[in-house]
N, CA, C and O atoms as CSV, one atom per row, in Angstrom:
chain,resi,resn,atom,element,x,y,z
A,1,MET,N,N,0.819,-1.130,-0.042
A,1,MET,CA,C,-0.007,0.003,0.002
A,1,MET,C,C,0.854,1.195,0.031
A,1,MET,O,O,1.842,1.206,0.765
A,2,HIS,N,N,0.558,2.183,-0.702
A,2,HIS,CA,C,1.210,3.509,-0.790
A,2,HIS,C,C,0.269,4.621,-0.351
A,2,HIS,O,O,-0.957,4.518,-0.328
A,3,GLU,N,N,0.976,5.704,-0.002
A,3,GLU,CA,C,0.180,6.961,0.311
A,3,GLU,C,C,0.733,8.079,-0.391
A,3,GLU,O,O,1.950,8.267,-0.414
A,4,SER,N,N,-0.192,8.934,-1.042
A,4,SER,CA,C,0.267,10.127,-1.809
A,4,SER,C,C,0.759,11.103,-0.787
A,4,SER,O,O,0.085,11.423,0.192
A,5,SER,N,N,2.025,11.595,-1.058
A,5,SER,CA,C,2.593,12.661,-0.121
A,5,SER,C,C,1.974,14.081,-0.393
A,5,SER,O,O,1.905,14.949,0.477
A,6,ALA,N,N,1.541,14.230,-1.659
A,6,ALA,CA,C,0.957,15.489,-2.134
A,6,ALA,C,C,-0.171,15.142,-3.120
A,6,ALA,O,O,-0.190,14.043,-3.674
A,7,GLY,N,N,-1.167,16.133,-3.352
A,7,GLY,CA,C,-2.126,15.871,-4.321
A,7,GLY,C,C,-1.542,15.633,-5.642
A,7,GLY,O,O,-0.533,16.240,-6.002
A,8,CYS,N,N,-2.154,14.749,-6.397
A,8,CYS,CA,C,-1.687,14.391,-7.707
A,8,CYS,C,C,-2.807,13.828,-8.595
A,8,CYS,O,O,-3.884,13.467,-8.122
A,9,ARG,N,N,-2.523,13.772,-9.845
A,9,ARG,CA,C,-3.449,13.104,-10.812
A,9,ARG,C,C,-2.885,11.659,-11.085
A,9,ARG,O,O,-1.693,11.437,-11.300
A,10,VAL,N,N,-3.839,10.736,-11.054
A,10,VAL,CA,C,-3.437,9.391,-11.472
A,10,VAL,C,C,-4.531,8.852,-12.338
A,10,VAL,O,O,-5.683,8.762,-11.914
A,11,GLY,N,N,-4.180,8.487,-13.560
A,11,GLY,CA,C,-5.078,8.022,-14.539
A,11,GLY,C,C,-6.324,9.068,-14.747
A,11,GLY,O,O,-7.469,8.662,-14.950
A,12,GLY,N,N,-6.013,10.324,-14.680
A,12,GLY,CA,C,-7.072,11.302,-14.928
A,12,GLY,C,C,-7.940,11.573,-13.694
A,12,GLY,O,O,-8.889,12.350,-13.795
A,13,TYR,N,N,-7.663,10.978,-12.555
A,13,TYR,CA,C,-8.385,11.160,-11.322
A,13,TYR,C,C,-7.493,12.020,-10.373
A,13,TYR,O,O,-6.278,11.849,-10.277
A,14,TRP,N,N,-8.178,12.934,-9.699
A,14,TRP,CA,C,-7.501,13.750,-8.630
A,14,TRP,C,C,-7.402,12.994,-7.370
A,14,TRP,O,O,-8.424,12.526,-6.867
A,15,VAL,N,N,-6.233,12.840,-6.819
A,15,VAL,CA,C,-5.917,12.117,-5.602
A,15,VAL,C,C,-5.436,13.053,-4.576
A,15,VAL,O,O,-4.308,13.516,-4.745
A,16,PRO,N,N,-6.148,13.425,-3.482
A,16,PRO,CA,C,-5.576,14.366,-2.509
A,16,PRO,C,C,-4.442,13.805,-1.689
A,16,PRO,O,O,-4.374,12.603,-1.430
A,17,GLY,N,N,-3.585,14.658,-1.298
A,17,GLY,CA,C,-2.446,14.221,-0.464
A,17,GLY,C,C,-2.871,13.409,0.812
A,17,GLY,O,O,-3.883,13.716,1.442
A,18,GLY,N,N,-2.129,12.451,1.138
A,18,GLY,CA,C,-2.451,11.639,2.376
A,18,GLY,C,C,-3.423,10.445,1.934
A,18,GLY,O,O,-3.848,9.714,2.829
A,19,THR,N,N,-3.759,10.228,0.750
A,19,THR,CA,C,-4.694,9.229,0.324
A,19,THR,C,C,-3.871,7.865,0.187
A,19,THR,O,O,-2.777,7.821,-0.375
A,20,MET,N,N,-4.494,6.776,0.743
A,20,MET,CA,C,-3.841,5.566,0.538
A,20,MET,C,C,-4.250,4.963,-0.773
A,20,MET,O,O,-5.432,4.896,-1.112
A,21,LEU,N,N,-3.242,4.519,-1.513
A,21,LEU,CA,C,-3.474,3.897,-2.902
A,21,LEU,C,C,-3.155,2.401,-2.841
A,21,LEU,O,O,-2.172,1.956,-2.248
A,22,LEU,N,N,-4.013,1.689,-3.465
A,22,LEU,CA,C,-3.823,0.257,-3.663
A,22,LEU,C,C,-3.754,-0.091,-5.107
A,22,LEU,O,O,-4.532,0.469,-5.879
A,23,ILE,N,N,-2.879,-0.979,-5.550
A,23,ILE,CA,C,-2.901,-1.507,-6.917
A,23,ILE,C,C,-3.709,-2.755,-7.000
A,23,ILE,O,O,-3.547,-3.697,-6.224
A,24,ASN,N,N,-4.555,-2.735,-7.933
A,24,ASN,CA,C,-5.373,-3.878,-8.191
A,24,ASN,C,C,-4.638,-5.023,-8.904
A,24,ASN,O,O,-4.863,-5.238,-10.095
A,25,LEU,N,N,-3.770,-5.757,-8.206
A,25,LEU,CA,C,-2.955,-6.767,-8.830
A,25,LEU,C,C,-3.861,-7.917,-9.403
A,25,LEU,O,O,-3.517,-8.561,-10.393
A,26,TYR,N,N,-4.948,-8.125,-8.781
A,26,TYR,CA,C,-5.892,-9.159,-9.300
A,26,TYR,C,C,-6.186,-8.927,-10.789
A,26,TYR,O,O,-6.022,-9.816,-11.624
A,27,SER,N,N,-6.634,-7.678,-11.092
A,27,SER,CA,C,-6.911,-7.349,-12.418
A,27,SER,C,C,-5.707,-7.285,-13.385
A,27,SER,O,O,-5.763,-7.721,-14.535
A,28,ILE,N,N,-4.653,-6.729,-12.858
A,28,ILE,CA,C,-3.392,-6.597,-13.730
A,28,ILE,C,C,-2.927,-7.920,-14.085
A,28,ILE,O,O,-2.503,-8.120,-15.224
A,29,GLN,N,N,-2.970,-8.949,-13.121
A,29,GLN,CA,C,-2.369,-10.186,-13.409
A,29,GLN,C,C,-3.268,-11.154,-14.067
A,29,GLN,O,O,-2.920,-12.316,-14.277
A,30,ARG,N,N,-4.534,-10.636,-14.425
A,30,ARG,CA,C,-5.561,-11.484,-15.155
A,30,ARG,C,C,-6.056,-10.797,-16.317
A,30,ARG,O,O,-7.147,-11.124,-16.785
A,31,ASP,N,N,-5.339,-9.839,-16.854
A,31,ASP,CA,C,-5.736,-9.023,-18.022
A,31,ASP,C,C,-5.645,-9.834,-19.345
A,31,ASP,O,O,-4.543,-10.150,-19.795
A,32,PRO,N,N,-6.776,-10.162,-19.953
A,32,PRO,CA,C,-6.821,-10.983,-21.135
A,32,PRO,C,C,-6.123,-10.378,-22.291
A,32,PRO,O,O,-5.862,-11.051,-23.288
A,33,ARG,N,N,-5.809,-9.103,-22.184
A,33,ARG,CA,C,-4.942,-8.485,-23.378
A,33,ARG,C,C,-3.486,-9.055,-23.253
A,33,ARG,O,O,-2.808,-9.111,-24.278
A,34,TYR,N,N,-2.991,-9.458,-22.121
A,34,TYR,CA,C,-1.695,-9.972,-21.976
A,34,TYR,C,C,-1.548,-11.464,-21.670
A,34,TYR,O,O,-0.485,-12.053,-21.868
A,35,TRP,N,N,-2.662,-12.072,-21.174
A,35,TRP,CA,C,-2.576,-13.477,-20.770
A,35,TRP,C,C,-3.717,-14.207,-21.438
A,35,TRP,O,O,-4.887,-13.854,-21.282
A,36,SER,N,N,-3.337,-15.277,-22.219
A,36,SER,CA,C,-4.448,-16.146,-22.755
A,36,SER,C,C,-4.975,-17.013,-21.631
A,36,SER,O,O,-4.254,-17.644,-20.859
A,37,GLU,N,N,-6.360,-16.985,-21.608
A,37,GLU,CA,C,-7.005,-17.878,-20.602
A,37,GLU,C,C,-6.455,-17.431,-19.142
A,37,GLU,O,O,-5.886,-18.259,-18.430
A,38,PRO,N,N,-6.636,-16.158,-18.746
A,38,PRO,CA,C,-5.960,-15.700,-17.542
A,38,PRO,C,C,-6.497,-16.453,-16.214
A,38,PRO,O,O,-5.799,-16.472,-15.200
A,39,ASP,N,N,-7.610,-16.997,-16.257
A,39,ASP,CA,C,-8.058,-17.639,-14.964
A,39,ASP,C,C,-7.788,-19.123,-14.978
A,39,ASP,O,O,-8.215,-19.819,-14.057
A,40,LYS,N,N,-7.083,-19.656,-16.000
A,40,LYS,CA,C,-6.680,-21.037,-15.886
A,40,LYS,C,C,-5.195,-21.135,-15.248
A,40,LYS,O,O,-4.342,-20.263,-15.412
A,41,PHE,N,N,-5.020,-22.232,-14.554
A,41,PHE,CA,C,-3.732,-22.537,-14.104
A,41,PHE,C,C,-2.866,-23.164,-15.164
A,41,PHE,O,O,-3.043,-24.321,-15.546
A,42,LYS,N,N,-1.946,-22.388,-15.621
A,42,LYS,CA,C,-1.112,-22.732,-16.793
A,42,LYS,C,C,0.370,-22.372,-16.485
A,42,LYS,O,O,0.924,-21.410,-17.016
A,43,PRO,N,N,0.954,-23.170,-15.630
A,43,PRO,CA,C,2.378,-22.788,-15.253
A,43,PRO,C,C,3.372,-22.842,-16.401
A,43,PRO,O,O,4.451,-22.261,-16.289
A,44,GLU,N,N,3.053,-23.518,-17.504
A,44,GLU,CA,C,3.933,-23.522,-18.734
A,44,GLU,C,C,4.068,-22.085,-19.417
A,44,GLU,O,O,4.988,-21.787,-20.178
A,45,ARG,N,N,3.050,-21.254,-19.051
A,45,ARG,CA,C,3.166,-19.879,-19.675
A,45,ARG,C,C,4.381,-19.142,-19.131
A,45,ARG,O,O,4.736,-18.122,-19.723
A,46,PHE,N,N,5.022,-19.539,-18.113
A,46,PHE,CA,C,6.199,-18.923,-17.465
A,46,PHE,C,C,7.451,-19.570,-17.873
A,46,PHE,O,O,8.519,-19.122,-17.456
A,47,GLU,N,N,7.412,-20.527,-18.609
A,47,GLU,CA,C,8.740,-21.191,-19.020
A,47,GLU,C,C,9.599,-20.309,-19.832
A,47,GLU,O,O,9.135,-19.667,-20.774
A,48,GLY,N,N,10.828,-20.264,-19.492
A,48,GLY,CA,C,11.781,-19.402,-20.208
A,48,GLY,C,C,11.699,-17.944,-19.751
A,48,GLY,O,O,12.291,-17.083,-20.402
A,49,MET,N,N,11.005,-17.635,-18.682
A,49,MET,CA,C,10.916,-16.278,-18.207
A,49,MET,C,C,11.692,-15.995,-16.950
A,49,MET,O,O,11.409,-15.034,-16.235
A,50,GLU,N,N,12.723,-16.877,-16.665
A,50,GLU,CA,C,13.376,-16.598,-15.399
A,50,GLU,C,C,14.042,-15.329,-15.421
A,50,GLU,O,O,14.814,-15.044,-16.337
A,51,GLY,N,N,13.785,-14.511,-14.426
A,51,GLY,CA,C,14.474,-13.230,-14.288
A,51,GLY,C,C,13.893,-12.195,-15.157
A,51,GLY,O,O,14.433,-11.089,-15.201
A,52,PHE,N,N,12.854,-12.447,-15.846
A,52,PHE,CA,C,12.299,-11.422,-16.708
A,52,PHE,C,C,10.981,-10.916,-16.207
A,52,PHE,O,O,10.155,-11.769,-15.881
A,53,ARG,N,N,10.681,-9.710,-16.106
A,53,ARG,CA,C,9.567,-9.107,-15.450
A,53,ARG,C,C,8.444,-8.886,-16.503
A,53,ARG,O,O,7.432,-8.280,-16.149
A,54,ASP,N,N,8.558,-9.319,-17.704
A,54,ASP,CA,C,7.562,-9.358,-18.730
A,54,ASP,C,C,6.724,-8.062,-18.832
A,54,ASP,O,O,5.498,-8.166,-18.865
A,55,GLY,N,N,7.270,-6.937,-18.881
A,55,GLY,CA,C,6.614,-5.716,-19.074
A,55,GLY,C,C,5.624,-5.267,-17.985
A,55,GLY,O,O,4.663,-4.540,-18.235
A,56,HIS,N,N,5.931,-5.771,-16.694
A,56,HIS,CA,C,5.107,-5.398,-15.633
A,56,HIS,C,C,3.732,-6.022,-15.672
A,56,HIS,O,O,2.760,-5.445,-15.184
A,57,ARG,N,N,3.654,-7.232,-16.269
A,57,ARG,CA,C,2.323,-7.926,-16.202
A,57,ARG,C,C,2.159,-8.782,-14.934
A,57,ARG,O,O,1.078,-9.251,-14.579
A,58,MET,N,N,3.274,-8.940,-14.308
A,58,MET,CA,C,3.269,-9.886,-13.107
A,58,MET,C,C,4.017,-9.229,-11.959
A,58,MET,O,O,5.181,-8.858,-12.108
A,59,PHE,N,N,3.362,-9.082,-10.824
A,59,PHE,CA,C,3.978,-8.504,-9.627
A,59,PHE,C,C,3.994,-9.354,-8.368
A,59,PHE,O,O,3.483,-8.907,-7.341
A,60,PRO,N,N,4.529,-10.504,-8.393
A,60,PRO,CA,C,4.479,-11.390,-7.309
A,60,PRO,C,C,5.213,-10.893,-6.005
A,60,PRO,O,O,4.912,-11.289,-4.879
A,61,PHE,N,N,6.200,-9.992,-6.280
A,61,PHE,CA,C,6.931,-9.406,-5.138
A,61,PHE,C,C,6.905,-7.950,-5.059
A,61,PHE,O,O,7.764,-7.328,-4.435
A,62,GLY,N,N,5.891,-7.362,-5.707
A,62,GLY,CA,C,5.760,-5.932,-5.682
A,62,GLY,C,C,6.683,-5.242,-6.671
A,62,GLY,O,O,7.179,-5.941,-7.555
A,63,SER,N,N,6.958,-3.988,-6.623
A,63,SER,CA,C,7.651,-3.273,-7.519
A,63,SER,C,C,8.187,-1.979,-6.892
A,63,SER,O,O,7.653,-1.522,-5.881
A,64,GLY,N,N,9.189,-1.409,-7.450
A,64,GLY,CA,C,9.832,-0.229,-7.033
A,64,GLY,C,C,10.527,-0.186,-5.733
A,64,GLY,O,O,11.017,-1.224,-5.286
A,65,ARG,N,N,10.606,0.877,-5.117
A,65,ARG,CA,C,11.413,0.988,-3.889
A,65,ARG,C,C,11.007,-0.010,-2.710
A,65,ARG,O,O,11.810,-0.460,-1.893
A,66,ARG,N,N,9.739,-0.268,-2.742
A,66,ARG,CA,C,9.153,-1.109,-1.656
A,66,ARG,C,C,8.886,-2.499,-2.056
A,66,ARG,O,O,8.062,-3.174,-1.438
A,67,ARG,N,N,9.591,-2.991,-3.136
A,67,ARG,CA,C,9.403,-4.408,-3.491
A,67,ARG,C,C,10.019,-5.244,-2.478
A,67,ARG,O,O,10.868,-4.757,-1.732
A,68,CYS,N,N,9.667,-6.463,-2.383
A,68,CYS,CA,C,10.131,-7.407,-1.409
A,68,CYS,C,C,11.618,-7.693,-1.405
A,68,CYS,O,O,12.184,-8.226,-2.359
A,69,ALA,N,N,12.209,-7.329,-0.326
A,69,ALA,CA,C,13.673,-7.488,-0.200
A,69,ALA,C,C,14.116,-8.967,-0.234
A,69,ALA,O,O,15.282,-9.251,-0.511
A,70,GLY,N,N,13.174,-9.927,0.052
A,70,GLY,CA,C,13.455,-11.316,0.019
A,70,GLY,C,C,13.159,-11.981,-1.366
A,70,GLY,O,O,13.117,-13.210,-1.424
A,71,GLU,N,N,12.969,-11.288,-2.384
A,71,GLU,CA,C,12.515,-12.040,-3.617
A,71,GLU,C,C,13.511,-12.994,-4.096
A,71,GLU,O,O,13.109,-14.101,-4.453
A,72,ASN,N,N,14.895,-12.687,-4.158
A,72,ASN,CA,C,15.836,-13.642,-4.648
A,72,ASN,C,C,15.919,-14.780,-3.771
A,72,ASN,O,O,16.045,-15.903,-4.260
A,73,LEU,N,N,15.856,-14.592,-2.419
A,73,LEU,CA,C,15.975,-15.718,-1.561
A,73,LEU,C,C,14.633,-16.684,-1.699
A,73,LEU,O,O,14.680,-17.914,-1.685
A,74,ALA,N,N,13.487,-15.928,-1.829
A,74,ALA,CA,C,12.243,-16.663,-2.033
A,74,ALA,C,C,12.190,-17.592,-3.264
A,74,ALA,O,O,11.734,-18.735,-3.224
A,75,LEU,N,N,12.693,-17.002,-4.352
A,75,LEU,CA,C,12.789,-17.787,-5.672
A,75,LEU,C,C,13.665,-18.968,-5.530
A,75,LEU,O,O,13.302,-20.060,-5.968
A,76,ARG,N,N,14.780,-18.805,-4.950
A,76,ARG,CA,C,15.817,-20.003,-4.734
A,76,ARG,C,C,15.255,-20.956,-3.819
A,76,ARG,O,O,15.314,-22.157,-4.085
A,77,MET,N,N,14.657,-20.493,-2.652
A,77,MET,CA,C,14.167,-21.444,-1.623
A,77,MET,C,C,12.935,-22.239,-2.130
A,77,MET,O,O,12.766,-23.413,-1.800
A,78,THR,N,N,12.060,-21.554,-2.959
A,78,THR,CA,C,10.868,-22.248,-3.467
A,78,THR,C,C,11.275,-23.405,-4.380
A,78,THR,O,O,10.713,-24.496,-4.281
A,79,GLY,N,N,12.263,-23.174,-5.284
A,79,GLY,CA,C,12.737,-24.331,-6.119
A,79,GLY,C,C,13.282,-25.369,-5.285
A,79,GLY,O,O,12.909,-26.528,-5.468
A,80,LEU,N,N,14.186,-25.069,-4.323
A,80,LEU,CA,C,14.957,-26.031,-3.556
A,80,LEU,C,C,13.838,-26.827,-2.735
A,80,LEU,O,O,13.799,-28.056,-2.782
A,81,THR,N,N,12.974,-26.113,-2.016
A,81,THR,CA,C,11.979,-26.821,-1.164
A,81,THR,C,C,11.076,-27.788,-2.106
A,81,THR,O,O,10.955,-28.989,-1.863
A,82,LEU,N,N,10.489,-27.178,-3.143
A,82,LEU,CA,C,9.657,-28.027,-4.041
A,82,LEU,C,C,10.423,-29.264,-4.611
A,82,LEU,O,O,9.913,-30.385,-4.587
A,83,GLY,N,N,11.560,-29.042,-5.083
A,83,GLY,CA,C,12.359,-30.190,-5.586
A,83,GLY,C,C,12.626,-31.194,-4.444
A,83,GLY,O,O,12.563,-32.394,-4.712
A,84,SER,N,N,12.928,-30.780,-3.155
A,84,SER,CA,C,13.115,-31.688,-2.193
A,84,SER,C,C,11.875,-32.558,-1.791
A,84,SER,O,O,11.966,-33.755,-1.517
A,85,LEU,N,N,10.728,-31.855,-1.781
A,85,LEU,CA,C,9.409,-32.581,-1.527
A,85,LEU,C,C,9.150,-33.562,-2.513
A,85,LEU,O,O,8.748,-34.678,-2.185
A,86,ILE,N,N,9.370,-33.206,-3.840
A,86,ILE,CA,C,9.135,-34.135,-4.904
A,86,ILE,C,C,10.071,-35.311,-4.830
A,86,ILE,O,O,9.660,-36.458,-5.011
A,87,GLN,N,N,11.348,-35.025,-4.560
A,87,GLN,CA,C,12.315,-36.080,-4.543
A,87,GLN,C,C,12.103,-37.010,-3.288
A,87,GLN,O,O,12.441,-38.189,-3.400
A,88,CYS,N,N,11.636,-36.620,-2.252
A,88,CYS,CA,C,11.515,-37.421,-1.071
A,88,CYS,C,C,10.246,-38.121,-0.793
A,88,CYS,O,O,10.192,-39.084,-0.027
A,89,PHE,N,N,9.109,-37.582,-1.487
A,89,PHE,CA,C,7.793,-38.162,-1.197
A,89,PHE,C,C,7.056,-38.426,-2.451
A,89,PHE,O,O,7.242,-37.822,-3.508
A,90,GLU,N,N,6.142,-39.447,-2.236
A,90,GLU,CA,C,5.105,-39.670,-3.367
A,90,GLU,C,C,3.802,-38.930,-2.926
A,90,GLU,O,O,3.378,-39.043,-1.776
A,91,TRP,N,N,3.220,-38.217,-3.816
A,91,TRP,CA,C,2.149,-37.385,-3.553
A,91,TRP,C,C,0.850,-37.918,-4.163
A,91,TRP,O,O,0.866,-38.585,-5.197
A,92,GLY,N,N,-0.243,-37.622,-3.524
A,92,GLY,CA,C,-1.545,-38.051,-4.084
A,92,GLY,C,C,-2.618,-37.114,-3.524
A,92,GLY,O,O,-2.362,-36.276,-2.660
A,93,ARG,N,N,-3.821,-37.294,-4.052
A,93,ARG,CA,C,-4.917,-36.446,-3.614
A,93,ARG,C,C,-5.763,-37.425,-2.720
A,93,ARG,O,O,-5.669,-38.646,-2.841
A,94,ASN,N,N,-6.581,-36.820,-1.830
A,94,ASN,CA,C,-7.450,-37.593,-0.834
A,94,ASN,C,C,-8.643,-38.058,-1.690
A,94,ASN,O,O,-9.250,-39.061,-1.313
A,95,SER,N,N,-9.028,-37.429,-2.794
A,95,SER,CA,C,-10.212,-37.835,-3.514
A,95,SER,C,C,-9.941,-37.657,-5.048
A,95,SER,O,O,-8.991,-37.005,-5.479
A,96,GLU,N,N,-10.850,-38.287,-5.816
A,96,GLU,CA,C,-10.750,-38.251,-7.241
A,96,GLU,C,C,-11.317,-37.007,-7.852
A,96,GLU,O,O,-11.222,-36.795,-9.061
A,97,GLN,N,N,-11.918,-36.165,-7.007
A,97,GLN,CA,C,-12.563,-34.880,-7.563
A,97,GLN,C,C,-11.532,-33.896,-8.015
A,97,GLN,O,O,-10.499,-33.750,-7.362
A,98,PRO,N,N,-11.766,-33.220,-9.098
A,98,PRO,CA,C,-10.878,-32.222,-9.594
A,98,PRO,C,C,-10.484,-31.203,-8.500
A,98,PRO,O,O,-11.267,-30.919,-7.594
A,99,VAL,N,N,-9.299,-30.682,-8.603
A,99,VAL,CA,C,-8.931,-29.609,-7.550
A,99,VAL,C,C,-9.668,-28.362,-7.844
A,99,VAL,O,O,-9.713,-27.892,-8.981
A,100,ASP,N,N,-10.287,-27.786,-6.749
A,100,ASP,CA,C,-10.997,-26.572,-6.930
A,100,ASP,C,C,-10.100,-25.366,-6.812
A,100,ASP,O,O,-9.571,-25.055,-5.745
A,101,MET,N,N,-9.939,-24.674,-7.967
A,101,MET,CA,C,-8.971,-23.470,-7.906
A,101,MET,C,C,-9.673,-22.166,-7.633
A,101,MET,O,O,-9.073,-21.114,-7.855
A,102,THR,N,N,-10.925,-22.164,-7.156
A,102,THR,CA,C,-11.674,-20.925,-6.875
A,102,THR,C,C,-10.967,-20.163,-5.726
A,102,THR,O,O,-10.566,-20.715,-4.702
A,103,GLU,N,N,-10.859,-18.903,-5.984
A,103,GLU,CA,C,-10.186,-18.140,-4.929
A,103,GLU,C,C,-11.074,-17.386,-4.006
A,103,GLU,O,O,-12.100,-16.865,-4.445
A,104,ALA,N,N,-10.740,-17.296,-2.753
A,104,ALA,CA,C,-11.541,-16.590,-1.742
A,104,ALA,C,C,-11.310,-15.063,-1.789
A,104,ALA,O,O,-10.273,-14.670,-2.323
A,105,ALA,N,N,-12.103,-14.248,-1.326
A,105,ALA,CA,C,-11.902,-12.830,-1.332
A,105,ALA,C,C,-10.974,-12.469,-0.173
A,105,ALA,O,O,-11.283,-12.706,0.995
A,106,SER,N,N,-9.821,-11.886,-0.532
A,106,SER,CA,C,-8.828,-11.492,0.450
A,106,SER,C,C,-7.601,-10.800,-0.324
A,106,SER,O,O,-7.398,-10.907,-1.534
A,107,LEU,N,N,-6.863,-10.113,0.536
A,107,LEU,CA,C,-5.726,-9.452,-0.090
A,107,LEU,C,C,-4.641,-10.391,-0.513
A,107,LEU,O,O,-3.893,-10.091,-1.443
A,108,SER,N,N,-4.523,-11.614,0.196
A,108,SER,CA,C,-3.576,-12.558,-0.150
A,108,SER,C,C,-4.015,-13.629,-1.170
A,108,SER,O,O,-3.207,-14.473,-1.559
A,109,MET,N,N,-5.235,-13.603,-1.585
A,109,MET,CA,C,-5.945,-14.511,-2.477
A,109,MET,C,C,-5.783,-15.918,-2.205
A,109,MET,O,O,-5.308,-16.634,-3.088
A,110,PRO,N,N,-6.145,-16.438,-1.009
A,110,PRO,CA,C,-6.155,-17.829,-0.699
A,110,PRO,C,C,-7.246,-18.562,-1.434
A,110,PRO,O,O,-8.241,-17.994,-1.884
A,111,LYS,N,N,-7.003,-19.889,-1.537
A,111,LYS,CA,C,-8.112,-20.696,-2.201
A,111,LYS,C,C,-9.349,-20.731,-1.328
A,111,LYS,O,O,-9.252,-20.677,-0.102
A,112,ALA,N,N,-10.529,-20.822,-1.963
A,112,ALA,CA,C,-11.762,-20.880,-1.164
A,112,ALA,C,C,-11.904,-22.209,-0.492
A,112,ALA,O,O,-12.569,-22.349,0.535
A,113,HIS,N,N,-11.274,-23.173,-1.082
A,113,HIS,CA,C,-11.414,-24.607,-0.404
A,113,HIS,C,C,-9.997,-25.135,-0.313
A,113,HIS,O,O,-9.260,-25.185,-1.298
A,114,SER,N,N,-9.651,-25.515,0.860
A,114,SER,CA,C,-8.274,-26.088,1.049
A,114,SER,C,C,-8.048,-27.340,0.233
A,114,SER,O,O,-8.965,-28.129,0.007
A,115,LEU,N,N,-6.775,-27.516,-0.219
A,115,LEU,CA,C,-6.458,-28.752,-0.892
A,115,LEU,C,C,-5.981,-29.723,0.112
A,115,LEU,O,O,-5.090,-29.405,0.899
A,116,MET,N,N,-6.508,-30.846,0.123
A,116,MET,CA,C,-6.054,-31.970,1.015
A,116,MET,C,C,-5.201,-32.881,0.105
A,116,MET,O,O,-5.627,-33.285,-0.977
A,117,ALA,N,N,-3.947,-33.195,0.599
A,117,ALA,CA,C,-3.112,-34.058,-0.107
A,117,ALA,C,C,-2.511,-35.068,0.836
A,117,ALA,O,O,-2.428,-34.822,2.040
A,118,LYS,N,N,-2.077,-36.239,0.292
A,118,LYS,CA,C,-1.492,-37.169,1.200
A,118,LYS,C,C,-0.042,-37.416,0.622
A,118,LYS,O,O,0.156,-37.323,-0.589
A,119,CYS,N,N,0.911,-37.715,1.460
A,119,CYS,CA,C,2.252,-37.938,1.025
A,119,CYS,C,C,2.811,-39.214,1.793
A,119,CYS,O,O,2.472,-39.525,2.935
A,120,LYS,N,N,3.698,-39.890,1.017
A,120,LYS,CA,C,4.319,-41.010,1.661
A,120,LYS,C,C,5.765,-40.985,1.340
A,120,LYS,O,O,6.111,-40.698,0.194
A,121,PRO,N,N,6.673,-41.273,2.291
A,121,PRO,CA,C,8.055,-41.198,1.894
A,121,PRO,C,C,8.461,-42.245,0.796
A,121,PRO,O,O,8.035,-43.399,0.850
A,122,ARG,N,N,9.255,-41.830,-0.152
A,122,ARG,CA,C,9.629,-42.759,-1.158
A,122,ARG,C,C,10.534,-43.832,-0.485
A,122,ARG,O,O,11.193,-43.590,0.526
A,123,GLU,N,N,10.518,-45.012,-1.109
A,123,GLU,CA,C,11.297,-46.122,-0.493
A,123,GLU,C,C,12.716,-45.746,-0.307
A,123,GLU,O,O,13.260,-46.037,0.758
A,124,SER,N,N,13.383,-45.117,-1.250
A,124,SER,CA,C,14.738,-44.758,-1.203
A,124,SER,C,C,15.076,-43.695,-0.019
A,124,SER,O,O,16.219,-43.512,0.399
A,125,MET,N,N,14.043,-43.089,0.414
A,125,MET,CA,C,14.217,-41.970,1.494
A,125,MET,C,C,13.790,-42.550,2.854
A,125,MET,O,O,14.070,-41.911,3.869
A,126,ARG,N,N,13.169,-43.652,2.936
A,126,ARG,CA,C,12.662,-44.217,4.282
A,126,ARG,C,C,13.857,-44.292,5.301
A,126,ARG,O,O,13.775,-43.687,6.370
A,127,THR,N,N,14.915,-44.998,4.990
A,127,THR,CA,C,16.035,-45.103,5.864
A,127,THR,C,C,16.637,-43.778,6.305
A,127,THR,O,O,16.944,-43.560,7.477
A,128,PHE,N,N,16.790,-42.922,5.340
A,128,PHE,CA,C,17.429,-41.580,5.573
A,128,PHE,C,C,16.470,-40.846,6.528
A,128,PHE,O,O,16.907,-40.324,7.553
A,129,LEU,N,N,15.167,-40.802,6.202
A,129,LEU,CA,C,14.280,-40.022,7.067
A,129,LEU,C,C,14.145,-40.571,8.416
A,129,LEU,O,O,13.972,-39.838,9.389
A,130,SER,N,N,14.222,-41.890,8.500
A,130,SER,CA,C,14.089,-42.389,9.923
A,130,SER,C,C,15.342,-42.175,10.797
A,130,SER,O,O,15.279,-42.419,12.002
A,131,GLN,N,N,16.463,-41.731,10.236
A,131,GLN,CA,C,17.588,-41.321,10.985
A,131,GLN,C,C,17.696,-39.842,11.311
A,131,GLN,O,O,18.525,-39.414,12.113
A,132,VAL,N,N,16.859,-39.103,10.685
A,132,VAL,CA,C,16.986,-37.712,10.865
A,132,VAL,C,C,16.311,-37.157,12.053
A,132,VAL,O,O,16.370,-35.950,12.289
């Protein structure tokens, strides 16, 4: 969230000084002018975009002076953690119903319904995990 330090015009609208401004990331990141099928989960759309901010179509860590200081660490840790979880465990769903990707109304955009998953240590990891 940002606050205007002085009165200014934004997109043709007058914004008085001291007004709190929010960016509608939901709309920016789902703009059909830039994203085909913006409401579908299609991770392949980001292949080959490592380190590329694609013309400010995506803001997972914010932008400008107040962007997340932990962005680089988060990107590295996410890959490492996900890779470790896939390597060490076999994953499955608790039911055969399709995963409900409906989002709840919130600033952090959580899912409306929690995903329940089950995991079991891979055979090659059982001995190692029992010693940890």
